[in-house]
C-alpha positions in Angstrom: -42.3 -16.6 132.8 -41.5 -19.9 132.4 -37.9 -21.0 130.0 -37.6 -23.6 126.7 -34.9 -25.0 126.7 -32.9 -26.2 122.5 -31.8 -28.9 124.0 -32.3 -32.1 121.3 -32.8 -35.2 123.6 -31.1 -37.8 121.5 -32.3 -41.4 121.4 -30.0 -44.5 121.9 -28.8 -44.7 118.5 -27.5 -41.4 118.0 -26.1 -42.1 121.7 -24.2 -45.0 121.1 -23.6 -43.3 117.6 -21.4 -40.3 119.2 -19.4 -42.9 121.9 -18.5 -45.0 118.7 -17.3 -42.1 116.9 -15.4 -40.9 119.3 -13.3 -43.4 119.6 -13.0 -43.9 115.5 -8.8 -42.5 116.4 -8.2 -44.4 118.3 -8.3 -45.1 122.0 -8.8 -42.7 124.4 -9.1 -41.9 128.3 -12.8 -42.2 129.9 -12.8 -38.9 129.8 -12.3 -37.9 126.9 -14.5 -40.2 125.4 -17.3 -38.4 128.2 -16.2 -35.1 126.5 -16.0 -36.0 122.4 -19.2 -37.9 123.3 -21.6 -34.6 124.7 -22.1 -37.3 127.2 -22.6 -36.8 130.7 -21.4 -38.7 133.3 -24.8 -40.1 134.3 -25.2 -41.6 130.9 -21.7 -42.8 130.5 -22.1 -44.5 133.5 -25.5 -46.4 131.4 -23.5 -46.7 128.2 -20.6 -47.5 128.2 -20.9 -51.3 130.3 -23.8 -52.2 128.1 -21.2 -51.5 125.1 -18.2 -53.3 126.3 -21.0 -55.8 126.9 -22.5 -55.4 123.8 -17.9 -56.1 122.6 -18.1 -53.1 120.5 -15.3 -51.2 122.4 -12.6 -51.9 125.0 -10.9 -51.4 128.1 -7.0 -51.7 128.1 -5.6 -49.9 130.0 -6.9 -47.5 130.8 -8.0 -46.5 127.6 -10.9 -47.4 125.9 -11.3 -48.2 121.7 -13.5 -49.7 119.4 -13.4 -52.7 118.9 -14.2 -55.0 115.6 -17.6 -55.3 116.1 -17.9 -51.6 117.3 -16.2 -49.8 114.2 -18.7 -52.6 111.7 -22.1 -51.0 114.1 -21.0 -47.9 113.9 -20.2 -47.4 110.1 -24.5 -49.1 109.8 -25.3 -46.2 112.3 -24.0 -43.8 110.8 -25.5 -44.8 106.8 -28.8 -44.9 109.9 -27.9 -40.8 110.6 -28.4 -40.4 106.6 -31.6 -42.1 106.2 -33.3 -40.8 109.4 -32.6 -37.7 107.4 -33.8 -38.1 105.3 -37.2 -39.5 106.7 -36.9 -36.4 108.0 -37.0 -34.1 105.9 -39.9 -36.0 102.9 -41.8 -35.8 106.3 -41.6 -31.9 106.5 -41.9 -32.1 102.9 -45.3 -34.6 103.8 -46.4 -31.7 106.8 -46.4 -28.3 103.9 -47.9 -30.0 101.5 -51.4 -31.9 103.0 -50.6 -30.4 106.8 -50.0 -33.0 109.9 -51.0 -36.4 110.9 -52.8 -34.9 113.4 -55.4 -33.7 111.2 -56.2 -36.5 109.6 
């Protein structure tokens, strides 16, 4: 018997958005950031240093906060998420009308 997990893999953009969004209401410690963004420790150790290097987030003492550049990127990623969902809906409608691309 094969067990299927219904776990959706997030894109890099979605993970970055979730991290930046977790910080939008103010500085929080790393453990709270990991929890709010829905990260594993391994994922956090990959993305947090990258976002710091890109000057999107900053650590001061034990707290992380979003930078001005990070807030700009968060807003762009929010628009991206909306547009990506719109495209998924269009593709779904097209597949209902004319079938999946693989059949062409």
